[in-house]
Structure formats: C-alpha cells, structure tokens
N, C-alpha and C positions, 0 to 999 in steps of 0.2 A: 289326334294327330293331323288335324285338318291342314295345317300349314305345310306339312311335309309331303303332301300328296304330289307336289310339283317335283319332288325328287324320287327317282326310282329307288326301290329297296336295295339294289346292289350298287348305288352310287358311292363313289369314293372321293373324299375331299381333302383339302389342305388348308392350313391356317394362312390367312392373308397377313403377312408381316412386311413392313417397309423394307427390310433387308432383302426380301424376295421379290420386290416389285418388278425388277427388270425381267427375270425369267418367267414370272407369272404373266406379264404382258406379252411375252414372246411365245407362250405355250400354244400348241396347236388346238384348234377348237373342233375339228371334224370328229364325229362320234367314234370312228374307228382308229383315230390317231391320238386323241387327247390324253394328257397325263392325269388329269383330275376332272371330276364332274361338277364339283361345287367348291366354293371357298367359304371360310368362316372368319369373321372379324369381331373385335370388341367394339361396340358402338362408341364407348368412351374415347377411344383413340382416333375416331374419324368424324364424329359429329362436329360440324362447324369448320372443318378443315377445308381450306381453299388452295389456290395455287396448283402446282404440279401434282401434289399428293391428292388433292380433291379431284382433279381431272382424271388421275389414274384410277381412283376408286370408281368414278362414274363410268369410265371406259370398261373396267373389269366387270362391274355389276351389269352392264349392258350385254356382255358376252357370256357370263357364267352365272349360275344360280348362286345366291348368297344366303348364308345363315349368320346369325349374330349370337355371340356368347359374351354375356356381360361380366364385368369385373367388380362393380362397386355398389350394387343395389343393397347388399347387406340384409338379406331376407331374414336372417336370425337376429338382427340387431334390435336394440330398444329405441334408438332414435327414430323419429317419424320418417316414413318413406319420403324420398325426394320426388314429389309428384310433378314438380316443374321439369325435372330431368326426365321423368318417364314420359311426359308429353312430348319432349324433344325426341326421345327414343321412338315414340310412335310415328312421328313425322319421318324419321330416318328409315324405319322399317317400311313404311308406305312408299317413300321415294325410291328405294332400291329393291322393292318387291321381294322383301326378305321372306324366305320360306319358313324359318323358325327362329324364335328368340328364346334363349336359355340363360339361366343363371346358376350360381353355385348354392348348394344347400349348406350355407355357412354364414358367418357374419364378418364384417371387416370395418366396423365403425363403432366408436364409443366417444361421444363428444369430439368428433373428428375422425378422419380416415386413418386406419391402422396399417394400411399397406400390407396386409396379410389376410389369408382366409382361415378363420378360426372356427373350431368345432362348436356346434350347438349342443347343449345338454340334451341327452336322450330322455326326455320327460314328457308326460302328457301335457303339462302346461306349455312346454315349448312347441309341441305339435299344434295346439290351438293357436298360439301366437304366430307361428310361421305360416300356417295354412291361411289365416286371415290376411296376412301381408301378401301372400301369393294371389289370393282371390282379388284383392284390391289392385295389385299389379296387372292382372289379366283384364280387369275392368278398364283401366286407364289405357293400356296398349291395344285393347280391342281384339285380343286373340288369346288362345291358350298359350302358355309358356311351358318349357321343360326345365326341370331342376336337375342338376348334376350331383350324383353321390360324390362327396368330397373325400380326399385323403385327410387323415388326422393322426395325431401322435399322442393324444390324451383324450379320455372320455370322461369329462367332469360330470358329476351328479347323474350317473347312468342308472336310470330306472327301468329301461327296456333295452333290447338289443338294437344294433344298427338296422337289422332287417325290419324289426317291428316299427322302429321309428320312421324309416323311409316309407314303408308301406302305409303307415297311418297318415303321413303328410300327403302322399299322392292321393289317397282316398278322400281326405277331408278338404283338400284344396281343389280337387278335381282338375289336376294338371298332369302333364306328361313327365317322363323321365329321360334325361340324357345319361345313358349308362356309360360311365368311364371304366373300361375294363382294366386299365392299368391301376386305377385307384382301388378297385376291388382286390387286385392281386397284392398291392402294397399293404393295404389294410389287413388282408388275410394273414400275411406274414407277421406284421407288427402286433396284431391283436389276436392271433392264433385262432382263426376260424377257417372254415372250408370255403374257398372262393367260388367253387361251382355250386355249392348249396345256396350261397348268397344270390347268385345270378338266377338260379332256378326259382328262388322264392320271390323274385321281383314280378310284378304284374306285367306280363309280356306284352299285353295289348297297349300298354302305356309307353313303351320304349320308342321314342321318336327317332333318335339316332344314337350313334356310339362314338366315343372317343378312344383312341389308342395312342400310347405315348411311351417314352423311355423313362427309366428311373435309375437311381444310384444305389448300388449295393454297399451300404455302410458296414454291414455284417450279415451273417447268415440269418439272423433274426431281426434285422433292422434295415428296412428299405426306405429310401427318400424319394418322393415324387418330385422330379426336376423338370421334365419336358425339355431336357437339354442333351439327350443321348438317343442312340438308336433303340428301337423296341426290342426288349429281351425275348428270348425263345419261349420262356414260360408264359409271357403275356400273349404271344402269337397263339400258343396252344390254347390258352383260356378263351381267346377271341373265337377260335374255331369251335370250342365247346359251346359258346354262347350262340353262335349261328345254328348249331345243330339243335339247341334247345328251342329256339323260337323263330328260326328262319332268318333270312338276310335283312339287314337294316342299313340305311345310309351310314357310312363310317368315315370318320375324320382322323387323319394323322396329325397329332399336335407336335409342334417343335417351336419353342419360344426363344432359344438362344443356342450358342455353339452350332450355328448353322453350317452344315457340310456343303459341298458343291450340290447344286440343284439336282443333278442327275442321281445323287445318292438318295435324296428324298423321293424321287420318282421310282427308284428301285424299291423303296419301302412301300410305296403306293401299289406297286406291282405285287408285292407280297400280300397286301390286303386283298387284292383281286383274286390271287391264287387261293388264299384261305377261304374266301367266299365261294369260289368255284368248287374246291375240294369238299367243303362242308355241305354244299348243295347236293353233290353227287353221293356223298356218304349217307345223307339223310333220305335220299330217294328210295322208295320201296323197290323190291325186285321187279314187280310188275311195271312200275314206271320206267325202270331202266330198260326192261325188255321192249317196251313200246318205243323208247327213244332209239 
C-alpha cells in the first residue's frame, strides 16, 4: 500500500464529479473544518481535458489529495491491454501526485468497449490471465494498483467461490484490494452468502482503501448496485464491522448520479467519520480505554 501512505487511515473522501465542481472548489481546507480529506476521479474523464475543467482539476489536486479509479482497463478482457493509454495514465498520476490507482475486477471490452462492468468467470485460468494483466499494468504505471471487488448478477463457469477467486488474484498479481463494502453487501444478498465472512476472509494487509455507496432494493432477495442513492443502514453496519475487523482505512463515499444538495453528501461523510470513531472505540481494549 505504498501509494496510500500519504493518506491517513481515517481519511474520508468524495468522488470528483463535474456536477460537484462548484461546492468542491469552495469547500474549506483547514484540517478541523474540511468536509473531506481526499477526492477520487476516473482518469478517463480527465486526461487531456483543458479549459475551465482542466484548470479546476489542477486547482483541486493542488489543494487536496487525489486517488484515481479507472473505468475502462478491462482487466478480465481478452483484448490486449491498451498500453498507450496506460502510459498516459502514468503521466496523469505523476502530474497530480495521485496516492493510489485502482481498477475494477471485471471486464468491459470485447472487440470494442461494452460500456458495462461484466463478471469474470471464477476459474483458475481466469486467475492466471487477470493476474498477468495486473502485473503488466503495474509495470507500466510504475506502482502497485488496487483492484475492486465488483458487483455481479451472474457467475458464469464458476469453479471456485468469489472469496477464493479474489484471494488468488491478489496473491498471484501481488496487488492491493479496493474493498467496496456496498458491493459485498449487494452480492451477499443476490448470491446468498455471509457478507461479514467475505470481508473477514480478505487479506486485510492488502486493503488500500474502501468504497461505500447506495444501492436499489429491487426485491428482498435482489439488490442493484447504483451509486445513485444514499447509503443504506445495512451497509453502514457492515462498514463498521469491517473497521472492527481490520482497523480504519481511507474511505470514499461514491455518488455517480441523482446528486442531492452538497450538504447532504457532507452529512453522509460525517456518518463515515462517526462510524470510524465508534468502531475505533469499540475495538479498543479496556486497558487502552482506561489509559485514554
């Protein structure tokens, strides 16, 4: 997690979206007043952008720590990696002193971009294929990357569990994990497994940072990952469990559309901070609490 050492373990972040540029630029920066500690952007949406948007990005990255979360690398795809694009990503990461670059553990291309994040078959062959692509990506961008556990609604050609598949890729690729707590919850309902057991089984030392987001309740046994709604109580509870399992990690609130007033997002960021604080107090030993 070398790149994330510039972020405190209790840092709280927000996605950098153009719809939020004005309040993000106006947000306080003093440590005891700021709404967020870091921002996350998709490099595909900002590389080569000039004009007022490019200037806004440069100004924000000069004032706030930045992480990048990719959308189009297609780590599970069969098309060759776009190494020209990755070279541009490296320059972008260096220019903006990006703390961490992450991507989805999925694929999104097949003779062209599919504009969706599709599940990788949980097979040994896929483990070797994806791990090799992650290692090559790390060579090109010159740093470790983190891969995000993806939400999925079908598991084609499943030879192993999602836990086994994820752990195998992290080990063979020697990369980090972006733990999306909402995705764990959504998958646990849709595929009927224990969300807490999944998080406990992850190699905690590889968790670079955390995503938390909202989802849509299609039915009691079907949840849809949307990033377009407030975080549900069940996900807040699972986030607290995660902190108690492995301690605080930098945590990002994702919101991609249906943006509420900025202050409502700040309220959710305050919930992240509260869950962090309460989890730290709950996990402290009686002796530590007595010394405090």
